[in-house]
Structures are given as C-alpha cells and as structure tokens.
C-alpha positions in Angstrom: -55.6 150.2 -107.2 -59.3 150.0 -107.1 -61.4 148.3 -104.4 -63.8 145.5 -105.4 -66.6 147.2 -103.6 -68.4 148.2 -106.8 -68.3 144.5 -107.9 -69.3 143.3 -104.4 -72.2 145.7 -104.6 -73.3 144.3 -107.9 -73.0 140.9 -106.4 -75.5 141.9 -103.7 -77.8 143.4 -106.3 -77.9 140.1 -108.2 -79.3 138.6 -105.0 -81.7 141.4 -104.5 -83.3 140.9 -108.0 -84.6 137.5 -106.7 -85.8 138.7 -103.4 -89.4 139.7 -102.8 -89.9 142.9 -100.8 -88.4 146.3 -101.2 -87.2 146.4 -97.6 -85.2 143.2 -97.9 -83.8 144.3 -101.2 -82.6 147.6 -99.7 -81.0 145.6 -96.8 -79.1 143.3 -99.2 -77.7 146.1 -101.3 -76.7 148.2 -98.2 -74.8 145.2 -96.6 -73.3 143.8 -99.9 -69.7 144.8 -99.2 -69.9 143.5 -95.6 -71.2 140.1 -96.8 -68.3 139.8 -99.3 -65.2 137.7 -98.3 -61.7 138.6 -99.3 -60.9 138.7 -103.0 -58.2 139.8 -105.4 -58.0 140.1 -109.2 -54.5 140.0 -110.9 -53.1 140.3 -114.4 -51.2 137.1 -114.5 -48.3 138.1 -116.9 -47.5 141.4 -115.2 -48.5 140.5 -111.6 -50.5 143.8 -111.4 -53.4 144.0 -109.1 -56.7 145.1 -110.8 -59.1 144.8 -107.8 -58.7 143.7 -104.2 -60.8 143.5 -101.0 -59.3 142.5 -97.7 -56.5 140.8 -99.5 -54.4 140.4 -96.4 -57.1 139.1 -94.2 -56.2 135.6 -92.9 -58.6 132.9 -93.9 -58.7 129.1 -93.8 -57.7 127.9 -97.3 -59.5 124.4 -97.2 -58.5 122.5 -100.3 -56.8 125.5 -101.9 -54.0 124.1 -99.7 -53.5 121.5 -102.5 -52.1 124.3 -104.7 -49.3 124.7 -102.2 -48.9 120.9 -102.2 -48.7 120.9 -105.9 -46.1 123.7 -106.0 -43.8 121.7 -103.6 -44.2 118.7 -105.9 -43.2 120.6 -108.9 -40.2 122.0 -107.1 -39.2 118.4 -106.1 -39.5 117.3 -109.8 -37.4 120.4 -110.8 -34.8 119.3 -108.3 -34.6 115.8 -109.7 -35.9 114.1 -106.6 -38.8 112.5 -108.4 -40.6 112.3 -111.8 -44.2 112.3 -112.7 -43.9 108.5 -112.9 -42.6 108.1 -109.3 -44.7 106.2 -106.9 -47.1 107.7 -104.4 -47.8 105.1 -101.7 -51.0 105.1 -99.6 -50.0 104.7 -96.0 -52.2 103.7 -93.0 -52.2 107.3 -92.0 -53.2 108.5 -95.4 -56.0 105.9 -95.7 -57.5 107.2 -92.5 -58.1 110.7 -93.7 -61.7 111.9 -93.8 -63.5 112.5 -97.1 -63.2 113.6 -99.8 -61.1 110.6 -100.5 -60.5 107.8 -103.0 -60.5 105.0 -100.4 -57.4 103.2 -101.7 -56.1 100.5 -99.4 -52.9 100.9 -97.4 -50.0 99.7 -99.5 -51.6 100.8 -102.8 -49.4 102.7 -105.2 -50.2 105.1 -108.1 -48.0 107.4 -110.1 -47.4 111.0 -109.0 -49.1 112.1 -112.3 -52.3 110.3 -111.4 -52.1 111.6 -107.8 -51.9 115.2 -109.0 -54.9 114.7 -111.3 -56.9 113.3 -108.5 -56.2 116.1 -106.0 -57.0 118.7 -108.6 -60.4 117.2 -109.5 -61.6 115.0 -106.7 -59.6 116.9 -104.0 -59.0 113.6 -102.3 -57.4 114.1 -98.9 -56.0 110.5 -98.6 -54.1 111.0 -101.9 -52.8 114.5 -100.8 -51.4 113.1 -97.6 -49.8 110.2 -99.5 -48.1 112.7 -101.8 -46.7 114.5 -98.8 -45.4 111.3 -97.2 -44.0 110.0 -100.5 -42.1 113.2 -101.2 -40.9 114.3 -97.8 -41.2 111.2 -95.6 -44.0 112.5 -93.2 -46.8 115.0 -93.1 -44.7 117.1 -90.8 -41.7 117.2 -93.0 -43.8 118.0 -96.1 -45.5 120.9 -94.2 -42.1 122.2 -93.4 -41.4 122.3 -97.1 -44.7 124.1 -97.7 -43.7 126.7 -95.2 -40.2 127.1 -96.7 -41.7 127.6 -100.2 -44.2 130.1 -98.9 -41.5 132.2 -97.3 -39.4 132.1 -100.4 -42.3 133.3 -102.5 -43.1 136.1 -100.0 -46.3 134.6 -98.7 -46.0 136.3 -95.3 -49.6 135.7 -94.2 -49.6 131.9 -94.6 -48.9 128.9 -92.4 -49.2 125.2 -93.3 -49.5 122.1 -91.2 -50.9 119.5 -93.7 -51.0 118.8 -97.4 -54.8 118.4 -97.8 -56.4 121.5 -96.2 -58.7 119.8 -93.7 -59.3 122.3 -91.0 -56.6 123.3 -88.5 -56.5 126.5 -86.6 -52.8 126.6 -87.5 -53.4 126.5 -91.3 -54.3 129.7 -92.9 -53.5 132.0 -95.8 -54.7 135.2 -97.5 -56.2 136.2 -100.9 -52.9 138.0 -101.6 -50.8 135.0 -100.7 -52.9 132.6 -102.8 -52.6 134.9 -105.8 -48.9 134.9 -105.3 -48.9 131.1 -105.2 -51.2 130.7 -108.2 -49.2 133.1 -110.3 -46.0 131.2 -109.4 -47.6 127.9 -110.4 -48.6 129.3 -113.8 -45.5 131.3 -114.6 -42.8 129.0 -113.2 -44.3 125.7 -114.4 -46.2 126.4 -117.6 -45.5 122.9 -118.8 -47.8 121.6 -116.0 -50.7 124.0 -116.7 -53.0 121.2 -117.9 -53.4 119.8 -114.3 -55.4 122.9 -113.3 -57.9 122.8 -116.2 -58.9 119.1 -116.1 -62.6 118.8 -116.7 -62.9 115.5 -114.9 -61.4 112.1 -114.2 -62.4 108.4 -114.6 -61.3 106.1 -111.8 -62.6 102.6 -112.4 -66.3 103.0 -112.9 -66.5 106.4 -111.2 -66.8 109.5 -113.4 -65.9 112.6 -111.4 -66.3 116.2 -112.7 -64.2 119.1 -111.6 -65.8 121.2 -108.8 -64.7 124.4 -110.5 -68.0 125.8 -111.8 -66.3 128.2 -114.2 -65.0 125.3 -116.3 -67.1 125.0 -119.4 -69.4 127.9 -118.1 -67.1 131.0 -118.3 -65.5 131.6 -121.6 -61.8 131.3 -121.5 -61.5 129.5 -118.2 -58.3 127.6 -117.9 -57.9 126.7 -114.1 -57.4 126.4 -111.1 -58.8 125.0 -107.8 -61.7 125.0 -105.4 -61.8 124.5 -101.7 -64.5 124.1 -99.0 -64.9 123.4 -95.3 -67.4 124.9 -92.8 -64.8 127.1 -91.1 -63.3 128.3 -94.5 -66.5 128.7 -96.5 -66.4 128.2 -100.3 -63.1 129.2 -101.9 -62.0 129.4 -105.5 -58.8 130.4 -107.4 -59.7 130.8 -111.1 -57.8 131.8 -114.2 -59.1 132.8 -117.6 -57.6 133.8 -120.9 -59.1 136.0 -123.5 -57.4 137.6 -126.5 -54.0 136.5 -125.2 -54.5 138.1 -121.8 -54.8 135.9 -118.6 -56.4 137.1 -115.4 -56.3 135.4 -112.0 -59.1 135.7 -109.4 -59.1 134.5 -105.8 -62.4 134.4 -104.0 -62.6 133.1 -100.5 -65.1 132.9 -97.7 -68.3 132.7 -99.8 -71.4 130.9 -98.5 -72.0 128.6 -101.5 -70.4 127.2 -104.6 -72.8 129.2 -106.7 -71.8 132.4 -105.0 -68.0 131.9 -105.3 -68.5 131.1 -109.0 -70.7 134.1 -109.7 -68.3 136.4 -107.8 -65.2 135.1 -109.6 -67.0 135.3 -113.0 -68.0 138.9 -112.4 -64.5 139.8 -111.3 -62.9 138.2 -114.3 -65.4 139.8 -116.8 -64.9 143.2 -115.3 -61.1 142.7 -115.4 -61.0 141.9 -119.1 -62.5 145.4 -119.7 -60.0 147.2 -117.5 -56.5 148.6 -117.8 -53.5 147.8 -115.5 -51.4 150.8 -116.6 -51.3 152.4 -113.1 -52.0 149.4 -111.0 -49.5 148.2 -108.3 -47.9 144.8 -108.4 -48.6 141.9 -106.0 -45.1 142.2 -104.6 -45.5 146.0 -104.0 -48.7 145.5 -101.9 -48.4 146.0 -98.1 -50.6 144.5 -95.4 -53.3 146.9 -94.3 -56.6 146.6 -92.4 -57.7 145.6 -88.9 -57.7 142.2 -87.4 -55.3 140.7 -90.0 -54.0 138.1 -87.6 -57.4 136.6 -86.7 -58.7 134.1 -89.3 -62.5 134.2 -89.8 -64.5 131.1 -89.0 -67.5 130.8 -91.3 -69.1 127.7 -89.6 -72.0 129.6 -88.0 -72.8 131.5 -91.3 -73.1 128.4 -93.5 -73.2 125.2 -91.6 -76.0 125.7 -89.0 -79.7 125.3 -89.2 -80.1 128.9 -88.1 -78.0 130.1 -91.0 -80.0 128.1 -93.5 -83.3 129.5 -92.1 -82.1 133.0 -92.2 -81.2 132.6 -95.9 -84.5 130.9 -96.6 -86.5 133.7 -94.9 -84.5 136.3 -96.8 -85.2 134.6 -100.2 -81.6 133.9 -100.8 -82.1 130.1 -101.2 -85.1 128.0 -102.1 -86.7 125.3 -100.1 -84.2 122.8 -101.5 -81.3 124.9 -100.3 -80.3 126.0 -103.9 -78.9 129.5 -103.9 -81.0 131.9 -106.0 -78.3 133.8 -107.9 -77.0 134.0 -111.4 -74.5 135.9 -113.5 -74.7 137.1 -117.1 -71.1 135.9 -117.5 -71.9 132.3 -116.8 -73.7 129.9 -119.2 -74.8 126.3 -119.1 -72.2 123.9 -120.5 -72.6 123.2 -124.2 -70.9 119.8 -124.1 -70.0 116.9 -121.8 -66.7 117.1 -119.8 -63.6 115.5 -121.2 -62.6 112.9 -118.6 -59.0 111.7 -118.0 -58.3 108.2 -116.7 -56.5 107.7 -113.4 -55.8 104.7 -111.2 -53.4 102.5 -109.3 -50.2 101.1 -110.6 -47.8 102.1 -113.4 -45.2 103.7 -111.3 -41.8 103.3 -113.0 -40.0 106.4 -111.7 -37.6 106.7 -108.8 -38.8 106.8 -105.2 -38.1 110.1 -103.4 -34.9 109.8 -101.4 -36.9 111.3 -98.5 -39.9 109.0 -99.0 -41.7 107.4 -96.0 -40.5 103.9 -95.2 -42.4 101.1 -96.9 -45.1 99.6 -94.6 -45.6 95.9 -94.5 -48.7 93.9 -93.8 -49.6 93.0 -90.1 -48.7 89.3 -90.4 -46.6 87.3 -88.0 -43.0 86.9 -88.9 -42.1 83.2 -89.0 -40.0 82.0 -86.1 -36.7 80.6 -87.3 -36.2 76.9 -86.8 -33.3 75.7 -84.6 -30.1 74.9 -86.3 -30.3 71.4 -87.8 -27.5 69.4 -89.3 -28.8 66.4 -91.3 -27.3 62.9 -90.6 -25.5 61.7 -93.7 -27.0 58.3 -94.9 -24.5 55.5 -95.1 -24.0 53.8 -98.5 -26.4 51.0 -99.1 -24.5 47.8 -99.6 
C-alpha cells in the first residue's frame, strides 16, 4: 500500500506556485506532508486501499456524522420500522440546534425523504436531530444506534453522541472508518445513491447548492458529503466513477473548502491511473502510528486572526481570505445545478415505533366544569 505523501507533496507544490519568494516556496514544499490531514483512497467495489495517510488518526467528523445518521436511517427502513414517507417531527430540542439549520417551528413535520435531502445538501442540524428523535425516540437512543452500527461495520476508531456532528469532544472518527461507512452506504444501499449526489435543493424561495465542490467540477463525481467546524477543519468524503470504476476519497482536517476539494480531486485523479492488484483491503488494515487516541483540534490553525495573518503573510490567501490554490483536475461548472424541491408536509408513512412522543403547544388545558344535571322543564299547559 502506498502512502499519500507524493500527492501531499504535489498539494504543497500547488500552493508554492502562487507564493512569491524562493525561501517561502522551499518551506512550503518541505512541510507539505506535515500540513496534510488524514486521507484515504479506496476502490469502492473491491474495498482495496490505493493510498492512505494517517488513516487511523482520530478526528472530529463534523457533518460527516450525517453519513452515519443516514446509514442508521437506511437500516431502519430495511427493518420495516419506517418508510421514506414516514414523518420527521421537529421537536423543541431540534429547533434550538445552532446553524446550519432550516429554522422550522416546533411541531412541524416533513417526510423522511425530504429530511435526508436536506441534511445531505444544507446539512441542517435541526433536521438531523429531528431525524434521530423520530427514528429512535431521543438523541441519546439514536446515538446508541449509531455506535452499534459502527461496531458492526468494524469502525473501531469511532464514537458518536449526536446525529448532526456539531462539536463534542466525545464524537470522533477516522479516515479509515469513514471510508468503511461510505463504502457500506454505497454497496449495501445502491437504491439510495441519489441522495449523495444531489446538486441542490429548493425550499420555498430558497435555492441551496451542495457544498461539495467536486460536484459539477470533477468529471465523474457522484457523491457524497462535506463537513466543517473549527475543531474539525474542512472534511470531505467524495466518490467518482469513470469507465465503470468507482473510487472513494476521504479527506479530513484541511484548512479551507478549496483545499479539501483540490486534495480530493488530486487523489481521485491519481487513483484512476493506478492499479489495485497488490493493494490491501480496508478490512485488512490495522491501526498504526502514534497518538491515535488523541483527536486533533484545528481551531487555532483555521479560526483565529493569527492563523489568517500567517496565511496572508505566506501568500496562501489573498486579502479577501480566498485561498490561492487550484487543481488541473477541477474545472468551472458548465451548467446550473439541478435543484430538487423539499418542504414540510406530505408524510403518509408510519411513525417509527420508537419515535419521540408528540409535543403539544403550551396552552392551558381547560378546567372541567362541575357535574351539572339539568332540571327537566314541566310540560306547558
């Protein structure tokens, strides 16, 4: 199995081309591998690993958690608990989740189908929480399902406490585990593959494009999901198919959406030109490396004024904060995104037998009147 260090080095060289000064250029190239976050590239059908770097290093998954949420949902559908037309009810707890969110009022209902489309494109945290509560009854019960499915799939470096991926020190995963999960989603539930390649949604008057920058920009892209928080950095799971061959790339811990897209594109492009004849499988990989039980926190590297100034001084970003990097494998979109309508209502399927109890509005319950026996009127003579 090859390391991704040659690709990581090329990734650093792409930066260096845009940086003035030979000394800075040399520094960037020399530290390229150290700058790179964990990554892995897998042949989807065979499960063979083409490239990997720190694949067992724990990391905060951010909204890549929603892939695990979706897997639990598909398993619930498979078990006959719910259908895609079953209701997802927005609870008070769900409505209070921080952005990104749809802002639906407590008591609102939408179909599970619309909810899945929303969390794949908009990555709405309120809807993700509502999915968990509607499937399992509570966030805690749904997280227990997430952990049970992780264990069954062999995701030994992952732990889940919520359905949305907002930061918790107790919610983490690895590039290896996320590849296992993504491959399971694509191979076990091919009938649901369209959820991962949606180009955008329409919700009322709002038109929302997918945050996956490979869609419409990397030839053959057909999924899957992005994620971002300050502690996690910019994460991406991406799949692409060319000439009947599908590859899966996991890139986590990058410092911008541009960098995660370029790195994933470069990994995929290199992978399509490689062979997997002697490569090991995901299941055969064993954890190796130092500090595997300590998740990396990216906040100081991407979410501080000092971090921005350092990148500006190094020529990695312009004065507007735009990252100065490109890839020969990415091109500008040649058409507008195809948008799919989502919204409230329309739920005709069964409620989950484990669904959260229905909440009622905070209005006073009328006080019963005392018993009253009417006096019978006498006949009028």
